[in-house]
NULOVEX-954970 format. One record per residue: residue number from 1; residue in one letter; x, y, z of N, C-alpha, C in turn. Coordinates in steps of 0.2 Angstrom, whole numbers, plus 5000, padded with zeros to 4 digits. Example, Ala and Ser with C-alpha at 12.3 -4.5 7.8 and 13.67 -1.06 7.14 Angstrom:
<sites>
> 1,A,5066,4972,5039,5062,4978,5039,5066,4984,5039
> 2,S,5064,4989,5035,5068,4995,5036,5064,5000,5039
</sites>
This chain:
<sites>
> 1,M,5095,4861,4799,5089,4858,4796,5087,4860,4789
> 2,K,5088,4867,4788,5087,4870,4782,5091,4867,4776
> 3,T,5097,4866,4778,5102,4863,4773,5100,4856,4772
> 4,K,5098,4852,4777,5096,4845,4775,5090,4845,4771
> 5,L,5085,4849,4771,5079,4850,4767,5081,4852,4760
> 6,I,5086,4856,4759,5088,4858,4753,5092,4852,4749
> 7,N,5096,4849,4753,5099,4843,4750,5094,4837,4748
> 8,I,5089,4836,4752,5084,4831,4750,5080,4834,4744
> 9,A,5079,4840,4743,5075,4843,4738,5080,4842,4731
> 10,V,5086,4844,4732,5091,4843,4726,5091,4836,4724
> 11,T,5092,4831,4729,5093,4824,4727,5086,4822,4724
> 12,C,5081,4824,4726,5074,4822,4723,5074,4825,4716
> 13,F,5076,4831,4715,5076,4834,4708,5080,4830,4704
> 14,I,5086,4829,4706,5091,4825,4702,5088,4818,4700
> 15,G,5085,4815,4705,5083,4808,4704,5077,4808,4699
> 16,I,5073,4813,4699,5067,4814,4695,5070,4815,4688
> 17,A,5075,4820,4687,5078,4821,4681,5081,4815,4677
> 18,L,5084,4811,4681,5088,4805,4679,5083,4800,4677
> 19,V,5077,4799,4680,5072,4795,4678,5069,4796,4672
> 20,G,5068,4803,4670,5066,4805,4664,5070,4804,4658
> 21,C,5077,4803,4660,5082,4801,4654,5082,4794,4653
> 22,I,5080,4790,4657,5081,4783,4656,5076,4780,4650
> 23,Q,5079,4777,4645,5075,4774,4640,5074,4767,4641
> 24,E,5068,4765,4639,5067,4758,4640,5070,4754,4634
> 25,I,5073,4749,4635,5076,4745,4629,5071,4740,4627
> 26,P,5068,4740,4621,5063,4735,4619,5066,4728,4619
> 27,S,5062,4724,4622,5064,4717,4622,5063,4714,4615
> 28,E,5067,4710,4613,5066,4706,4606,5061,4701,4607
> 29,K,5057,4701,4601,5052,4697,4601,5055,4690,4599
> 30,P,5052,4685,4602,5055,4678,4600,5053,4676,4593
> 31,V,5058,4674,4590,5057,4672,4583,5054,4665,4582
> 32,A,5048,4664,4579,5046,4657,4578,5049,4653,4573
> 33,P,5050,4647,4574,5053,4643,4569,5050,4644,4562
> 34,A,5054,4643,4557,5051,4645,4550,5045,4641,4548
> 35,D,5045,4635,4550,5039,4631,4548,5032,4632,4552
> 36,T,5033,4636,4558,5027,4638,4562,5026,4645,4561
> 37,A,5030,4649,4558,5029,4656,4557,5022,4658,4555
> 38,E,5019,4663,4558,5013,4666,4556,5014,4670,4550
> 39,P,5009,4670,4545,5010,4675,4539,5009,4682,4542
> 40,E,5013,4686,4538,5013,4693,4540,5006,4696,4538
> 41,E,5004,4701,4542,4998,4705,4539,5000,4710,4534
> 42,P,4996,4711,4529,4997,4716,4524,4998,4723,4527
> 43,A,5002,4727,4525,5003,4734,4527,4996,4737,4526
> 44,Q,4994,4741,4531,4988,4746,4530,4990,4751,4525
> 45,P,4986,4753,4520,4987,4758,4516,4987,4765,4520
> 46,N,4992,4769,4517,4993,4776,4520,4986,4780,4519
> 47,P,4983,4783,4524,4977,4787,4522,4978,4793,4518
> 48,R,4984,4796,4518,4986,4802,4514,4986,4800,4507
> 49,I,4989,4794,4505,4989,4791,4499,4982,4790,4496
> 50,I,4978,4787,4500,4971,4785,4498,4968,4791,4496
> 51,A,4968,4797,4500,4965,4803,4499,4968,4806,4493
> 52,S,4974,4806,4492,4977,4808,4486,4975,4805,4479
> 53,L,4974,4798,4480,4972,4795,4474,4965,4796,4472
> 54,Q,4961,4797,4477,4954,4800,4476,4953,4806,4473
> 55,L,4958,4811,4475,4958,4817,4472,4961,4817,4465
> 56,T,4965,4813,4464,4968,4812,4457,4962,4810,4452
> 57,E,4958,4805,4454,4952,4803,4450,4947,4808,4449
> 58,Q,4946,4812,4455,4942,4818,4454,4944,4823,4449
> 59,G,4951,4824,4449,4954,4829,4445,4954,4826,4437
> 60,R,4955,4820,4436,4954,4817,4430,4947,4818,4427
> 61,R,4942,4817,4431,4935,4818,4429,4933,4825,4427
> 62,L,4936,4830,4431,4935,4837,4430,4938,4839,4423
> 63,L,4944,4836,4421,4947,4837,4415,4942,4834,4409
> 64,E,4940,4828,4410,4935,4825,4405,4929,4830,4404
> 65,S,4927,4833,4410,4921,4838,4409,4923,4845,4407
> 66,G,4929,4846,4405,4931,4852,4402,4932,4857,4408
> 67,E,4934,4856,4414,4935,4860,4419,4942,4861,4422
> 68,P,4946,4864,4417,4954,4863,4419,4955,4867,4426
> 69,D,4952,4873,4427,4953,4877,4433,4952,4873,4439
> 70,S,4946,4870,4439,4944,4865,4445,4949,4860,4446
> 71,A,4951,4857,4440,4955,4851,4440,4962,4853,4443
> 72,I,4964,4859,4441,4971,4861,4444,4971,4862,4451
> 73,R,4965,4864,4454,4965,4865,4461,4965,4858,4465
> 74,V,4961,4854,4462,4961,4847,4465,4967,4843,4465
> 75,L,4970,4844,4459,4977,4840,4458,4982,4843,4462
> 76,E,4982,4849,4463,4987,4852,4467,4986,4850,4475
> 77,Q,4980,4849,4477,4979,4846,4483,4982,4838,4483
> 78,A,4980,4835,4478,4983,4828,4478,4990,4827,4478
> 79,I,4994,4832,4475,5001,4832,4475,5003,4834,4482
> 80,S,5000,4838,4486,5002,4840,4493,5002,4834,4497
> 81,L,4997,4829,4496,4996,4823,4500,5001,4818,4498
> 82,H,5003,4817,4491,5007,4812,4489,5011,4814,4483
> 83,P,5016,4818,4484,5020,4821,4479,5024,4817,4474
> 84,T,5024,4810,4476,5028,4806,4471,5023,4802,4466
> 85,N,5017,4804,4466,5012,4801,4461,5012,4805,4455
> 86,G,5016,4802,4450,5017,4805,4444,5011,4806,4440
> 87,Q,5005,4803,4441,4999,4804,4437,4996,4811,4438
> 88,N,4997,4813,4444,4995,4820,4446,4998,4825,4442
> 89,Y,5005,4824,4440,5008,4829,4436,5006,4828,4429
> 90,Y,5005,4822,4427,5002,4821,4420,4996,4825,4419
> 91,Y,4991,4824,4424,4985,4827,4423,4985,4835,4424
> 92,L,4990,4837,4428,4991,4844,4428,4993,4847,4422
> 93,A,4998,4843,4418,5000,4846,4412,4994,4846,4407
> 94,E,4990,4841,4407,4984,4841,4403,4980,4847,4404
> 95,A,4979,4849,4410,4975,4855,4412,4978,4861,4409
> 96,W,4984,4862,4410,4987,4868,4407,4987,4868,4400
> 97,L,4988,4862,4397,4987,4862,4389,4980,4864,4387
> 98,M,4975,4862,4391,4968,4864,4390,4967,4872,4390
> 99,K,4971,4875,4394,4971,4882,4395,4976,4886,4391
> 100,D,4980,4882,4386,4985,4885,4382,4990,4888,4385
> 101,V,4992,4885,4391,4998,4888,4395,5004,4883,4394
> 102,T,5007,4883,4389,5012,4877,4387,5018,4877,4392
> 103,S,5020,4883,4395,5026,4883,4399,5024,4879,4405
> 104,E,5018,4880,4408,5016,4876,4414,5015,4868,4412
> 105,A,5012,4867,4406,5011,4860,4404,5018,4857,4403
> 106,K,5023,4860,4400,5029,4857,4400,5033,4856,4406
> 107,K,5032,4860,4411,5035,4859,4418,5032,4853,4421
> 108,F,5025,4852,4421,5022,4846,4424,5023,4840,4420
> 109,N,5024,4841,4413,5026,4835,4409,5032,4832,4411
> 110,R,5037,4836,4413,5044,4834,4415,5043,4831,4422
> 111,L,5039,4833,4426,5039,4830,4433,5035,4823,4432
> 112,A,5030,4823,4428,5027,4816,4426,5032,4811,4424
> 113,D,5036,4814,4419,5042,4809,4416,5046,4807,4422
> 114,M,5048,4811,4427,5052,4809,4432,5049,4804,4436
> 115,H,5043,4805,4438,5040,4800,4443,5036,4794,4440
> 116,L,5036,4794,4433,5033,4788,4430,5038,4784,4426
> 117,K,5044,4785,4427,5049,4781,4423,5048,4774,4423
> 118,T,5046,4771,4429,5046,4763,4429,5039,4760,4426
> 119,D,5035,4765,4424,5028,4762,4421,5028,4763,4414
> 120,K,5029,4758,4410,5030,4759,4402,5024,4762,4399
> 121,A,5018,4760,4401,5012,4762,4398,5011,4770,4400
> 122,W,5012,4772,4406,5012,4779,4407,5017,4783,4404
> 123,M,5023,4780,4403,5028,4783,4399,5027,4785,4392
> 124,E,5023,4780,4389,5020,4781,4382,5016,4787,4382
> 125,R,5011,4788,4387,5007,4793,4388,5010,4800,4389
> 126,V,5015,4800,4393,5019,4806,4395,5023,4808,4388
> 127,A,5026,4803,4385,5029,4805,4378,5025,4808,4373
> 128,D,5019,4805,4373,5014,4808,4368,5012,4815,4370
> 129,Q,5011,4816,4377,5009,4823,4379,5015,4828,4378
> 130,A,5021,4826,4378,5027,4830,4377,5027,4832,4370
> 131,N,5025,4827,4365,5024,4829,4358,5019,4834,4357
> 132,R,5013,4833,4360,5007,4838,4359,5009,4845,4362
> 133,I,5013,4845,4367,5015,4851,4370,5020,4855,4365
> 134,A,5025,4851,4362,5029,4854,4357,5025,4856,4351
> 135,E,5020,4853,4349,5016,4855,4344,5012,4862,4345
> 136,F,5010,4863,4351,5007,4869,4354,5012,4875,4353
> 137,E,5018,4873,4355,5023,4879,4355,5025,4881,4348
> 138,K,5024,4877,4343,5026,4880,4336,5021,4885,4333
</sites>
């Protein structure tokens, strides 16, 4: 009797373990004919990116107000949320220029250059900033 109970318990345990391993195969959605296809809904914006852009704007305003230390803190938060937004690096370079710390300004200018390569208007600003950094170093 004891052996029978152990066998049943082991069988149940193996069954439960196997059930946990089964993956449901998603069924394919039927594709509507091209002429009746519904338009795709636009992708929802990523909340982290939205928050980062708000912080970028806040940092820019702080720079305009002459508050580079506060701007640096805010822009670093923006980068942590959206590290590929080159504008954050550009504004960080501006903040460090305001503080006369050209080594940091140069570092962030290079990062802005890397991330803003595809935007001609921003690349002009980045190049101008690089020239100003070079002038400070003289």
